[in-house]
N, CA, C and O atoms as a printed pandas DataFrame, in Angstrom:
     atom_number atom_name residue_name chain_id  residue_number  x_coord  y_coord  z_coord
0              1         N          MET        A               1   16.221  -22.676  -69.365
1              2        CA          MET        A               1   15.432  -21.667  -69.973
2              3         C          MET        A               1   15.583  -20.903  -71.275
3              4         O          MET        A               1   16.540  -20.132  -71.205
4              5         N          LEU        A               2   14.905  -20.863  -72.525
5              6        CA          LEU        A               2   14.965  -19.719  -73.776
6              7         C          LEU        A               2   15.130  -18.724  -72.995
7              8         O          LEU        A               2   14.535  -18.472  -71.947
8              9         N          ASP        A               3   16.629  -17.686  -73.945
9             10        CA          ASP        A               3   16.999  -16.507  -73.604
10            11         C          ASP        A               3   16.021  -15.749  -74.555
11            12         O          ASP        A               3   16.396  -15.858  -75.722
12            13         N          ARG        A               4   15.003  -15.093  -74.427
13            14        CA          ARG        A               4   15.155  -14.128  -75.944
14            15         C          ARG        A               4   14.999  -12.648  -75.857
15            16         O          ARG        A               4   14.264  -11.791  -76.349
16            17         N          ARG        A               5   16.026  -12.710  -75.002
17            18        CA          ARG        A               5   16.632  -10.959  -74.779
18            19         C          ARG        A               5   17.189  -10.684  -76.753
19            20         O          ARG        A               5   17.545  -11.533  -77.570
20            21         N          GLN        A               6   17.101   -9.790  -76.845
21            22        CA          GLN        A               6   17.673   -9.236  -78.177
22            23         C          GLN        A               6   19.785   -9.319  -77.970
23            24         O          GLN        A               6   20.684   -9.939  -78.539
24            25         N          SER        A               7   19.696   -8.203  -76.728
25            26        CA          SER        A               7   21.531   -8.786  -76.257
26            27         C          SER        A               7   21.277   -8.835  -75.488
27            28         O          SER        A               7   20.160   -8.614  -75.020
28            29         N          ALA        A               8   22.732   -9.327  -74.735
29            30        CA          ALA        A               8   23.018   -9.994  -73.623
30            31         C          ALA        A               8   22.788   -8.564  -72.551
31            32         O          ALA        A               8   22.612   -7.439  -73.018
32            33         N          ARG        A               9   22.825   -8.837  -71.148
33            34        CA          ARG        A               9   22.966   -8.195  -70.486
34            35         C          ARG        A               9   24.175   -7.808  -69.352
35            36         O          ARG        A               9   24.537   -8.890  -68.890
36            37         N          ASP        A              10   24.626   -7.165  -68.978
37            38        CA          ASP        A              10   25.380   -6.730  -68.235
38            39         C          ASP        A              10   25.097   -6.969  -66.750
39            40         O          ASP        A              10   24.171   -6.158  -66.730
40            41         N          LYS        A              11   25.131   -7.352  -65.675
41            42        CA          LYS        A              11   25.147   -7.701  -63.925
42            43         C          LYS        A              11   25.758   -6.726  -64.142
43            44         O          LYS        A              11   26.689   -6.560  -64.930
44            45         N          VAL        A              12   24.921   -5.511  -62.961
45            46        CA          VAL        A              12   25.122   -4.529  -62.296
46            47         C          VAL        A              12   24.483   -4.133  -61.015
47            48         O          VAL        A              12   23.865   -5.049  -60.472
48            49         N          ILE        A              13   24.483   -3.277  -60.555
49            50        CA          ILE        A              13   23.604   -3.090  -58.977
50            51         C          ILE        A              13   23.587   -1.519  -59.414
51            52         O          ILE        A              13   24.705   -1.199  -59.817
52            53         N          TYR        A              14   22.748   -0.554  -59.450
53            54        CA          TYR        A              14   22.423    0.586  -59.763
54            55         C          TYR        A              14   20.749    0.928  -59.130
55            56         O          TYR        A              14   19.633    0.560  -59.499
56            57         N          GLY        A              15   21.181    1.706  -58.146
57            58        CA          GLY        A              15   19.817    2.465  -58.059
58            59         C          GLY        A              15   19.383    3.126  -58.706
59            60         O          GLY        A              15   19.806    3.840  -59.616
60            61         N          GLY        A              16   18.024    2.856  -58.077
61            62        CA          GLY        A              16   16.740    3.524  -59.386
62            63         C          GLY        A              16   15.394    4.099  -59.133
63            64         O          GLY        A              16   14.700    3.753  -58.177
64            65         N          LEU        A              17   15.007    5.073  -60.099
65            66        CA          LEU        A              17   13.464    5.160  -59.550
66            67         C          LEU        A              17   12.247    5.163  -60.804
67            68         O          LEU        A              17   12.288    5.590  -61.958
68            69         N          ALA        A              18   11.241    4.534  -60.072
69            70        CA          ALA        A              18   10.208    4.348  -60.990
70            71         C          ALA        A              18    9.557    4.933  -61.173
71            72         O          ALA        A              18    9.819    5.989  -60.599
72            73         N          GLU        A              19    8.357    5.009  -61.899
73            74        CA          GLU        A              19    7.320    5.872  -61.995
74            75         C          GLU        A              19    6.865    4.762  -62.127
75            76         O          GLU        A              19    7.202    3.968  -63.005
76            77         N          VAL        A              20    5.575    4.472  -60.779
77            78        CA          VAL        A              20    4.793    3.473  -60.895
78            79         C          VAL        A              20    3.243    3.448  -61.008
79            80         O          VAL        A              20    2.439    2.519  -60.932
80            81         N          ASP        A              21    3.083    4.895  -61.232
81            82        CA          ASP        A              21    1.756    5.011  -61.967
82            83         C          ASP        A              21    1.298    6.252  -62.446
83            84         O          ASP        A              21    2.135    7.144  -62.588
84            85         N          GLU        A              22    0.166    6.460  -62.711
85            86        CA          GLU        A              22   -0.122    7.421  -63.880
86            87         C          GLU        A              22   -0.016    9.134  -63.177
87            88         O          GLU        A              22    0.545   10.034  -63.803
88            89         N          SER        A              23   -0.511    9.302  -62.116
89            90        CA          SER        A              23    0.002   10.238  -61.113
90            91         C          SER        A              23    1.257   10.387  -61.190
91            92         O          SER        A              23    1.571   11.508  -60.789
92            93         N          GLY        A              24    2.003    9.862  -61.475
93            94        CA          GLY        A              24    3.632    9.973  -61.616
94            95         C          GLY        A              24    4.112    9.742  -59.984
95            96         O          GLY        A              24    5.242   10.180  -59.768
96            97         N          ALA        A              25    3.493    9.182  -58.918
97            98        CA          ALA        A              25    3.991    8.274  -57.931
98            99         C          ALA        A              25    5.288    7.445  -58.687
99           100         O          ALA        A              25    5.249    6.890  -59.785
100          101         N          THR        A              26    6.559    7.550  -57.659
101          102        CA          THR        A              26    7.503    6.860  -57.727
102          103         C          THR        A              26    7.774    5.951  -57.286
103          104         O          THR        A              26    6.876    5.660  -56.496
104          105         N          ARG        A              27    8.793    4.962  -57.284
105          106        CA          ARG        A              27    9.365    4.133  -55.692
106          107         C          ARG        A              27   10.709    3.957  -56.028
107          108         O          ARG        A              27   10.995    4.092  -57.217
108          109         N          GLU        A              28   11.489    3.716  -55.330
109          110        CA          GLU        A              28   12.931    3.945  -55.509
110          111         C          GLU        A              28   13.213    1.656  -55.331
111          112         O          GLU        A              28   12.797    0.751  -54.607
112          113         N          CYS        A              29   13.969    1.790  -56.299
113          114        CA          CYS        A              29   14.334    0.437  -57.051
114          115         C          CYS        A              29   15.735   -0.073  -57.402
115          116         O          CYS        A              29   16.400    0.963  -57.370
116          117         N          VAL        A              30   16.815   -1.378  -57.814
117          118        CA          VAL        A              30   17.560   -1.329  -57.540
118          119         C          VAL        A              30   17.649   -2.716  -59.117
119          120         O          VAL        A              30   17.223   -3.871  -59.140
120          121         N          VAL        A              31   18.454   -1.822  -60.325
121          122        CA          VAL        A              31   18.480   -2.355  -61.306
122          123         C          VAL        A              31   19.473   -3.265  -61.397
123          124         O          VAL        A              31   20.605   -2.798  -61.517
124          125         N          ARG        A              32   19.344   -4.532  -61.369
125          126        CA          ARG        A              32   20.062   -6.010  -61.154
126          127         C          ARG        A              32   21.017   -5.950  -62.986
127          128         O          ARG        A              32   22.203   -6.168  -63.232
128          129         N          ASN        A              33   20.131   -5.654  -63.717
129          130        CA          ASN        A              33   20.965   -6.317  -64.740
130          131         C          ASN        A              33   20.767   -5.434  -65.948
131          132         O          ASN        A              33   19.611   -5.011  -65.956
132          133         N          ILE        A              34   21.594   -4.936  -67.137
133          134        CA          ILE        A              34   20.720   -4.043  -68.310
134          135         C          ILE        A              34   21.261   -4.027  -69.315
135          136         O          ILE        A              34   22.489   -4.094  -69.363
136          137         N          SER        A              35   20.715   -3.960  -70.096
137          138        CA          SER        A              35   21.002   -4.045  -71.702
138          139         C          SER        A              35   20.951   -2.886  -72.627
139          140         O          SER        A              35   20.963   -1.898  -71.892
140          141         N          ASP        A              36   20.899   -2.502  -73.868
141          142        CA          ASP        A              36   20.732   -1.820  -74.508
142          143         C          ASP        A              36   19.047   -1.541  -75.097
143          144         O          ASP        A              36   18.548   -0.622  -75.747
144          145         N          HIS        A              37   18.565   -2.647  -74.592
145          146        CA          HIS        A              37   17.171   -3.222  -74.396
146          147         C          HIS        A              37   16.557   -3.078  -73.764
147          148         O          HIS        A              37   15.540   -2.537  -74.198
148          149         N          GLY        A              38   16.566   -3.355  -72.436
149          150        CA          GLY        A              38   15.828   -3.828  -71.615
150          151         C          GLY        A              38   16.630   -4.216  -70.118
151          152         O          GLY        A              38   17.736   -4.688  -70.386
152          153         N          ALA        A              39   16.337   -4.139  -68.326
153          154        CA          ALA        A              39   16.499   -4.107  -67.834
154          155         C          ALA        A              39   15.615   -5.505  -67.032
155          156         O          ALA        A              39   14.607   -6.100  -67.412
156          157         N          ARG        A              40   16.475   -5.706  -65.787
157          158        CA          ARG        A              40   15.745   -6.855  -64.884
158          159         C          ARG        A              40   15.439   -5.531  -63.186
159          160         O          ARG        A              40   16.415   -5.678  -62.450
160          161         N          VAL        A              41   14.981   -5.049  -62.910
161          162        CA          VAL        A              41   14.833   -3.966  -61.696
162          163         C          VAL        A              41   14.023   -5.006  -60.305
163          164         O          VAL        A              41   12.906   -5.507  -60.436
164          165         N          GLU        A              42   14.574   -5.097  -59.499
165          166        CA          GLU        A              42   13.816   -5.500  -58.253
166          167         C          GLU        A              42   13.743   -3.885  -57.053
167          168         O          GLU        A              42   14.584   -3.033  -56.766
168          169         N          PHE        A              43   12.616   -4.057  -56.736
169          170        CA          PHE        A              43   11.990   -3.610  -55.624
170          171         C          PHE        A              43   11.885   -4.081  -54.388
171          172         O          PHE        A              43   11.959   -5.291  -54.173
172          173         N          ASP        A              44   11.740   -3.381  -53.630
173          174        CA          ASP        A              44   11.709   -3.954  -51.871
174          175         C          ASP        A              44   10.824   -4.734  -51.523
175          176         O          ASP        A              44   11.123   -5.661  -50.770
176          177         N          SER        A              45    9.523   -4.573  -51.970
177          178        CA          SER        A              45    8.596   -5.659  -51.832
178          179         C          SER        A              45    7.230   -4.992  -53.331
179          180         O          SER        A              45    7.129   -4.097  -54.170
180          181         N          LEU        A              46    6.490   -6.166  -52.822
181          182        CA          LEU        A              46    5.504   -5.766  -54.270
182          183         C          LEU        A              46    5.170   -4.693  -54.538
183          184         O          LEU        A              46    5.028   -3.793  -53.710
184          185         N          VAL        A              47    4.933   -4.567  -56.081
185          186        CA          VAL        A              47    4.210   -3.538  -56.507
186          187         C          VAL        A              47    3.664   -3.248  -57.382
187          188         O          VAL        A              47    4.198   -3.984  -58.212
188          189         N          LYS        A              48    2.804   -2.589  -58.008
189          190        CA          LYS        A              48    2.160   -2.653  -58.899
190          191         C          LYS        A              48    2.468   -1.612  -59.694
191          192         O          LYS        A              48    2.499   -0.416  -59.406
192          193         N          LEU        A              49    2.768   -2.328  -61.054
193          194        CA          LEU        A              49    3.145   -1.433  -62.178
194          195         C          LEU        A              49    2.125   -1.294  -63.615
195          196         O          LEU        A              49    1.433   -2.105  -64.230
196          197         N          PRO        A              50    2.433    0.178  -63.785
197          198        CA          PRO        A              50    1.864    0.487  -64.922
198          199         C          PRO        A              50    2.158   -1.427  -66.732
199          200         O          PRO        A              50    3.231   -1.966  -67.004
200          201         N          LYS        A              51    0.860   -1.724  -67.337
201          202        CA          LYS        A              51    1.886   -2.245  -68.155
202          203         C          LYS        A              51    2.506   -1.980  -69.545
203          204         O          LYS        A              51    3.493   -2.416  -70.137
204          205         N          GLU        A              52    1.356   -0.930  -69.881
205          206        CA          GLU        A              52    2.245   -0.358  -71.258
206          207         C          GLU        A              52    2.840    0.508  -71.124
207          208         O          GLU        A              52    3.188    0.900  -72.238
208          209         N          LYS        A              53    3.526    1.627  -69.735
209          210        CA          LYS        A              53    4.801    2.469  -70.167
210          211         C          LYS        A              53    4.855    2.565  -69.025
211          212         O          LYS        A              53    3.852    2.214  -68.404
212          213         N          MET        A              54    6.140    3.120  -68.194
213          214        CA          MET        A              54    6.357    3.056  -67.372
214          215         C          MET        A              54    8.392    4.430  -67.317
215          216         O          MET        A              54    9.398    4.543  -68.018
216          217         N          SER        A              55    8.158    4.699  -66.772
217          218        CA          SER        A              55    9.793    5.483  -66.597
218          219         C          SER        A              55   10.180    4.903  -65.920
219          220         O          SER        A              55    9.502    4.333  -65.064
220          221         N          LEU        A              56   12.189    4.754  -66.090
221          222        CA          LEU        A              56   12.994    4.115  -65.261
222          223         C          LEU        A              56   13.957    5.201  -65.284
223          224         O          LEU        A              56   14.526    5.681  -66.265
224          225         N          THR        A              57   14.046    5.493  -64.158
225          226        CA          THR        A              57   15.081    6.777  -64.121
226          227         C          THR        A              57   16.663    6.488  -63.356
227          228         O          THR        A              57   16.707    6.458  -62.126
228          229         N          ILE        A              58   17.605    6.336  -63.966
229          230        CA          ILE        A              58   18.825    6.056  -63.482
230          231         C          ILE        A              58   20.381    7.093  -63.091
231          232         O          ILE        A              58   21.421    7.135  -63.750
232          233         N          ALA        A              59   20.056    7.806  -61.862
233          234        CA          ALA        A              59   20.794    9.400  -61.732
234          235         C          ALA        A              59   21.671    8.489  -61.969
235          236         O          ALA        A              59   21.550    8.153  -63.147
236          237         N          ARG        A              60   22.975    7.581  -61.154
237          238        CA          ARG        A              60   24.247    7.264  -61.460
238          239         C          ARG        A              60   24.544    7.308  -62.945
239          240         O          ARG        A              60   25.627    7.750  -63.329
240          241         N          LYS        A              61   23.764    6.933  -63.674
241          242        CA          LYS        A              61   24.338    7.195  -65.020
242          243         C          LYS        A              61   23.964    8.040  -66.281
243          244         O          LYS        A              61   24.430    8.079  -67.419
244          245         N          GLY        A              62   22.394    9.063  -65.311
245          246        CA          GLY        A              62   22.408   10.249  -65.717
246          247         C          GLY        A              62   21.206    9.992  -67.124
247          248         O          GLY        A              62   20.975   10.626  -68.154
248          249         N          ARG        A              63   20.616    8.660  -66.480
249          250        CA          ARG        A              63   19.476    8.500  -68.291
250          251         C          ARG        A              63   18.270    8.247  -67.372
251          252         O          ARG        A              63   18.287    8.016  -66.163
252          253         N          SER        A              64   17.096    8.350  -68.305
253          254        CA          SER        A              64   16.140    7.582  -67.687
254          255         C          SER        A              64   15.226    6.934  -69.197
255          256         O          SER        A              64   15.297    7.539  -70.266
256          257         N          PHE        A              65   14.516    5.817  -69.054
257          258        CA          PHE        A              65   14.073    4.949  -70.370
258          259         C          PHE        A              65   12.721    5.220  -69.816
259          260         O          PHE        A              65   12.441    5.622  -68.686
260          261         N          LEU        A              66   12.166    5.016  -70.509
261          262        CA          LEU        A              66   10.613    4.884  -71.468
262          263         C          LEU        A              66   10.333    2.917  -71.456
263          264         O          LEU        A              66   10.697    2.275  -72.441
264          265         N          ALA        A              67    9.820    2.358  -70.509
265          266        CA          ALA        A              67    9.849    1.209  -70.761
266          267         C          ALA        A              67    8.381    0.714  -70.385
267          268         O          ALA        A              67    7.486    1.366  -69.848
268          269         N          ARG        A              68    8.373   -0.859  -70.890
269          270        CA          ARG        A              68    7.197   -1.408  -71.044
270          271         C          ARG        A              68    7.954   -2.612  -69.971
271          272         O          ARG        A              68    9.141   -2.921  -69.872
272          273         N          VAL        A              69    7.005   -3.014  -69.400
273          274        CA          VAL        A              69    6.654   -4.459  -68.120
274          275         C          VAL        A              69    6.437   -5.667  -68.882
275          276         O          VAL        A              69    5.286   -6.065  -69.060
276          277         N          VAL        A              70    7.766   -6.495  -69.507
277          278        CA          VAL        A              70    7.629   -7.340  -70.178
278          279         C          VAL        A              70    7.037   -8.744  -68.861
279          280         O          VAL        A              70    6.000   -9.396  -68.980
280          281         N          TRP        A              71    7.626   -8.821  -68.197
281          282        CA          TRP        A              71    7.248   -9.739  -67.014
282          283         C          TRP        A              71    7.549   -9.153  -65.566
283          284         O          TRP        A              71    8.198   -8.122  -65.389
284          285         N          TRP        A              72    6.902  -10.074  -64.366
285          286        CA          TRP        A              72    6.970   -9.587  -62.859
286          287         C          TRP        A              72    6.877  -10.830  -62.606
287          288         O          TRP        A              72    5.896  -11.349  -63.138
288          289         N          ARG        A              73    7.842  -11.858  -61.691
289          290        CA          ARG        A              73    7.500  -12.026  -60.361
290          291         C          ARG        A              73    8.134  -11.741  -58.445
291          292         O          ARG        A              73    9.260  -11.716  -57.950
292          293         N          ASP        A              74    7.201  -11.629  -58.059
293          294        CA          ASP        A              74    7.401  -11.276  -57.200
294          295         C          ASP        A              74    7.616   -9.736  -56.910
295          296         O          ASP        A              74    6.890   -8.756  -57.085
296          297         N          ASN        A              75    8.484   -9.845  -56.564
297          298        CA          ASN        A              75    9.169   -7.999  -56.338
298          299         C          ASN        A              75   10.021   -7.818  -57.633
299          300         O          ASN        A              75   10.028   -6.614  -57.887
300          301         N          PHE        A              76   10.634   -8.412  -58.419
301          302        CA          PHE        A              76   11.222   -8.569  -59.950
302          303         C          PHE        A              76   10.314   -8.719  -61.345
303          304         O          PHE        A              76    9.434   -9.476  -61.756
304          305         N          VAL        A              77   11.200   -7.302  -61.935
305          306        CA          VAL        A              77    9.989   -6.910  -63.078
306          307         C          VAL        A              77   11.196   -7.034  -63.897
307          308         O          VAL        A              77   12.127   -6.281  -63.610
308          309         N          GLY        A              78   11.391   -8.143  -65.211
309          310        CA          GLY        A              78   11.622   -7.136  -66.149
310          311         C          GLY        A              78   10.998   -6.276  -67.673
311          312         O          GLY        A              78   10.031   -6.549  -68.385
312          313         N          ILE        A              79   11.743   -5.464  -67.739
313          314        CA          ILE        A              79   11.405   -4.337  -68.620
314          315         C          ILE        A              79   12.315   -4.250  -69.888
315          316         O          ILE        A              79   13.513   -4.530  -69.943
316          317         N          ALA        A              80   11.456   -3.775  -70.960
317          318        CA          ALA        A              80   11.796   -3.408  -72.176
318          319         C          ALA        A              80   11.999   -1.683  -73.207
319          320         O          ALA        A              80   11.178   -1.288  -74.035
320          321         N          PHE        A              81   12.859   -1.201  -72.948
321          322        CA          PHE        A              81   12.980   -0.215  -73.173
322          323         C          PHE        A              81   11.951    0.606  -74.606
323          324         O          PHE        A              81   11.832    0.173  -75.752
324          325         N          SER        A              82   11.480    1.585  -74.147
325          326        CA          SER        A              82   10.444    1.300  -75.829
326          327         C          SER        A              82   11.365    2.701  -76.678
327          328         O          SER        A              82   10.657    3.380  -77.422
328          329         N          SER        A              83   12.353    2.971  -76.609
329          330        CA          SER        A              83   13.126    3.552  -77.416
330          331         C          SER        A              83   14.208    2.952  -77.724
331          332         O          SER        A              83   14.069    1.785  -77.359
332          333         N          ASP        A              84   15.462    3.136  -78.313
333          334        CA          ASP        A              84   16.660    2.628  -78.575
334          335         C          ASP        A              84   17.753    3.864  -78.227
335          336         O          ASP        A              84   18.975    3.758  -78.325
336          337         N          ARG        A              85   17.214    4.733  -77.915
337          338        CA          ARG        A              85   17.822    5.412  -77.428
338          339         C          ARG        A              85   16.737    6.308  -76.112
339          340         O          ARG        A              85   15.596    6.771  -76.113
340          341         N          PRO        A              86   17.910    6.199  -75.056
341          342        CA          PRO        A              86   17.626    6.448  -73.960
342          343         C          PRO        A              86   17.811    8.456  -73.562
343          344         O          PRO        A              86   18.864    8.992  -73.907
344          345         N          TYR        A              87   17.117    8.998  -73.120
345          346        CA          TYR        A              87   16.581   10.532  -73.527
346          347         C          TYR        A              87   17.631   10.606  -71.473
347          348         O          TYR        A              87   17.404   10.076  -70.385
348          349         N          GLU        A              88   18.572   11.449  -71.948
349          350        CA          GLU        A              88   19.373   12.096  -70.667
350          351         C          GLU        A              88   18.711   12.948  -69.979
351          352         O          GLU        A              88   17.837   13.701  -70.407
352          353         N          LEU        A              89   19.274   12.820  -68.427
353          354        CA          LEU        A              89   18.758   14.008  -67.367
354          355         C          LEU        A              89   19.214   15.127  -67.790
355          356         O          LEU        A              89   20.151   15.252  -68.580
356          357         N          PRO        A              90   18.505   16.105  -67.231
357          358        CA          PRO        A              90   19.340   17.610  -67.581
358          359         C          PRO        A              90   20.841   17.901  -66.671
359          360         O          PRO        A              90   20.792   17.873  -65.441
360          361         N          VAL        A              91   22.032   18.150  -67.327
361          362        CA          VAL        A              91   23.125   18.314  -66.966
362          363         C          VAL        A              91   22.999   18.756  -65.641
363          364         O          VAL        A              91   21.899   19.187  -65.295
364          365         N          SER        A              92   24.331   18.717  -64.481
365          366        CA          SER        A              92   23.989   19.427  -63.814
366          367         C          SER        A              92   25.572   20.217  -64.016
367          368         O          SER        A              92   26.451   19.801  -64.771
368          369         N          ASP        A              93   25.673   21.501  -63.102
369          370        CA          ASP        A              93   26.730   22.340  -64.340
370          371         C          ASP        A              93   27.881   22.097  -62.603
371          372         O          ASP        A              93   28.803   22.874  -62.360
372          373         N          ILE        A              94   27.595   21.168  -61.865
373          374        CA          ILE        A              94   29.220   20.792  -61.423
374          375         C          ILE        A              94   30.114   21.257  -61.813
375          376         O          ILE        A              94   30.646   22.305  -61.445
376          377         N          GLU        A              95   30.408   20.568  -62.596
377          378        CA          GLU        A              95   31.849   19.544  -63.543
378          379         C          GLU        A              95   32.306   20.816  -64.170
379          380         O          GLU        A              95   33.519   21.021  -64.153
380          381         N          GLU        A              96   30.983   22.323  -65.105
381          382        CA          GLU        A              96   31.935   23.098  -64.987
382          383         C          GLU        A              96   32.241   23.977  -64.037
383          384         O          GLU        A              96   32.977   24.939  -64.258
384          385         N          ARG        A              97   31.732   23.741  -62.948
385          386        CA          ARG        A              97   31.565   24.947  -62.337
386          387         C          ARG        A              97   33.367   24.465  -61.266
387          388         O          ARG        A              97   34.197   25.101  -60.618
388          389         N          LEU        A              98   33.199   23.344  -61.574
389          390        CA          LEU        A              98   34.551   22.801  -60.881
390          391         C          LEU        A              98   35.941   22.944  -61.509
391          392         O          LEU        A              98   37.036   22.707  -61.000
392          393         N          ARG        A              99   35.676   23.335  -62.587
393          394        CA          ARG        A              99   36.836   23.204  -63.733
394          395         C          ARG        A              99   37.404   24.922  -63.223
395          396         O          ARG        A              99   38.509   25.185  -62.749
396          397         N          LYS        A             100   36.396   25.795  -63.469
397          398        CA          LYS        A             100   36.394   27.327  -63.400
398          399         C          LYS        A             100   37.046   27.827  -61.897
399          400         O          LYS        A             100   37.629   28.891  -61.687
400          401         N          SER        A             101   36.690   26.431  -60.649
401          402        CA          SER        A             101   36.938   26.805  -59.528
402          403         C          SER        A             101   38.771   26.210  -59.428
403          404         O          SER        A             101   39.209   26.545  -58.328
404          405         N          GLU        A             102   39.467   25.727  -59.970
405          406        CA          GLU        A             102   40.451   24.836  -60.391
406          407         C          GLU        A             102   41.005   25.879  -61.349
407          408         O          GLU        A             102   42.192   26.090  -61.102
408          409         N          LYS        A             103   40.608   26.488  -62.204
409          410        CA          LYS        A             103   41.396   27.574  -63.152
410          411         C          LYS        A             103   41.339   28.676  -62.004
411          412         O          LYS        A             103   42.225   29.529  -62.047
412          413         N          LYS        A             104   40.848   28.717  -61.471
413          414        CA          LYS        A             104   41.128   30.089  -60.316
414          415         C          LYS        A             104   42.358   29.960  -59.278
415          416         O          LYS        A             104   43.298   30.744  -59.146
416          417         N          LYS        A             105   42.049   28.504  -58.427
417          418        CA          LYS        A             105   42.971   28.517  -57.651
418          419         C          LYS        A             105   44.489   28.631  -58.324
419          420         O          LYS        A             105   45.436   29.333  -57.971
420          421         N          ARG        A             106   44.362   27.593  -59.528
421          422        CA          ARG        A             106   45.658   28.113  -59.625
422          423         C          ARG        A             106   46.121   28.941  -60.571
423          424         O          ARG        A             106   47.038   28.595  -61.316
424          425         N          GLN        A             107   45.492   30.224  -60.651
425          426        CA          GLN        A             107   45.919   31.178  -61.193
426          427         C          GLN        A             107   45.612   32.350  -59.673
427          428         O          GLN        A             107   45.603   33.553  -59.935
428          429         N          LEU        A             108   45.445   32.040  -58.601
429          430        CA          LEU        A             108   45.500   32.660  -57.069
430          431         C          LEU        A             108   46.950   31.997  -56.485
431          432         O          LEU        A             108   47.783   32.468  -55.712
432          433         N          GLN        A             109   46.882   30.673  -57.209
433          434        CA          GLN        A             109   48.634   29.872  -56.928
434          435         C          GLN        A             109   49.362   30.840  -57.188
435          436         O          GLN        A             109   49.657   31.661  -56.318
436          437         N          ARG        A             110   49.924   30.950  -58.835
437          438        CA          ARG        A             110   50.615   31.976  -59.128
438          439         C          ARG        A             110   51.288   33.201  -58.837
439          440         O          ARG        A             110   52.430   33.654  -58.906
440          441         N          ARG        A             111   49.560   33.754  -58.303
441          442        CA          ARG        A             111   49.967   35.167  -57.947
442          443         C          ARG        A             111   50.895   35.324  -56.720
443          444         O          ARG        A             111   51.950   35.957  -56.678
444          445         N          ILE        A             112   50.263   34.586  -55.673
445          446        CA          ILE        A             112   51.006   34.089  -54.315
446          447         C          ILE        A             112   52.435   33.915  -54.531
447          448         O          ILE        A             112   53.255   34.456  -53.789
448          449         N          ASN        A             113   52.860   32.976  -55.792
449          450        CA          ASN        A             113   53.842   32.630  -55.580
450          451         C          ASN        A             113   54.849   34.158  -56.304
451          452         O          ASN        A             113   56.054   34.281  -56.081
452          453         N          GLU        A             114   54.214   34.951  -56.970
453          454        CA          GLU        A             114   55.258   36.132  -57.560
454          455         C          GLU        A             114   55.187   36.863  -56.750
455          456         O          GLU        A             114   56.003   37.778  -56.857
456          457         N          LEU        A             115   54.123   36.940  -55.359
457          458        CA          LEU        A             115   54.402   37.842  -54.802
458          459         C          LEU        A             115   55.060   37.582  -53.311
459          460         O          LEU        A             115   55.168   38.250  -52.282
460          461         N          LEU        A             116   55.310   36.719  -53.589
461          462        CA          LEU        A             116   56.284   36.101  -52.261
462          463         C          LEU        A             116   57.796   35.610  -53.363
463          464         O          LEU        A             116   58.596   34.694  -53.173
464          465         N          GLY        A             117   57.744   36.593  -54.462
465          466        CA          GLY        A             117   59.176   36.250  -55.186
466          467         C          GLY        A             117   59.702   34.759  -55.345
467          468         O          GLY        A             117   60.839   34.318  -55.171
468          469         N          GLU        A             118   58.476   34.086  -55.744
469          470        CA          GLU        A             118   59.089   32.555  -55.670
470          471         C          GLU        A             118   58.835   31.924  -57.466
471          472         O          GLU        A             118   59.252   30.932  -58.066
472          473         N          GLY        A             119   57.931   33.108  -57.855
473          474        CA          GLY        A             119   57.607   33.008  -59.242
474          475         C          GLY        A             119   58.526   33.882  -60.340
475          476         O          GLY        A             119   58.275   33.819  -61.544
């Protein structure tokens, strides 16, 4: 079989969320392989997807992609990303809060050591 992809795909197993119609309804899916230009996505059952435009969100990667359906077979779908640059999901502040918490912990530990006469 002739491979017409623009770039090689990496085999992965990422949980994803695909927007499956214009009303914003979503379905969970598994991204089986991915490249800079597209992906192969598996759904747990047959799903009807819009041909023109769809959205795929991969939370683990912190990214969402606008894409179009290139092919589908049973519950597998090949998509091509519409843009060269995926857009980032809103960033959680958990990393910043964790850094602040660890800094505060170190300050408290130093203070405890001072009060105990160990510092």
